[in-house]
N, C-alpha and C positions, 0 to 999 in steps of 0.2 A: 487568783484574782490579780489584776494589774491595777495599780494606782495611777491615775492620770491627773496631772496638774496643769493648770493654765495660769500664766503670769501676765502682769502689766495690763496694757490696754486690751489684750486678748481676753483676759479674765473678765474685765469690765464689759466688753462687747458681747461675750457669750452669756454673761450673768451667772457664771459658775467658776469656782476656784479649783474644785477637784471632783472626781468621780471614780468609781471602781467598775472595771469591765472584766469579762471572762478571759482568761489566758487561752482557753481552748479555741475561742473564736478569733483570736488576734495573735497569730504566730510571729508577725513582725510589725515594725512601725508602719509600713505602708498599708497593710491590711487594717490596722487599728485606725489610721487616719481615714481610710475609705469608709469604714463603719461609722466613725464619728460624723463625717460629712453627710451621711444619709439621715442624720437627725432632722435637719430642715435646711431651708435655703440660706439662712444666716450662717449656720455652721459650715455649709458648703463653701460659701464665699470667703469666710475668714480663714478656714483651714486650707484653702487652695492657694493662698498667697505664696509667691516664689520666695519671699524673704522669711517665711516661717522657719524657726529654728527648733531643734529637738534635742533633748538630753535623755539618756537612759541611765538610770541609777547615778545621776548627777555627773555624767560624763557626756560632753557634746557628742552627738551621734549622727547617723544618717538614716534614711527611711528603709534601708535594707536590714537594719539591726534586728536580730532575732529576739523575741520576747519570751519570758517564762513567768510562771506564777511567782508572785512576790516582787516583781520588778516595779520600778517607778519610772514613768515616762512624763516628761515635762515639755510643754509647748510654749514658746514665747517669741515675741518679736525680736528683731536684731537688737543687740545691745550697743549703745553708743556712749562714748565718754566725752568729757569736756573739760 
């Protein structure tokens, strides 16, 4: 299983902070994203944003990153400082 986390406004807009998905059906971040977008129109809209960031096992990553059972994938909006 892969643990998927959602942070900040993304978490609020999706109404979920985390979920578990099969690692067999999600070999990389892009496939995982595509599968999540299929949940409904709101998920499609929010997870299609060009500014969406991803971290795999707490390291900023890209959508081609390979996933394995036990991995943690986090999706979040861009981080700004002030």
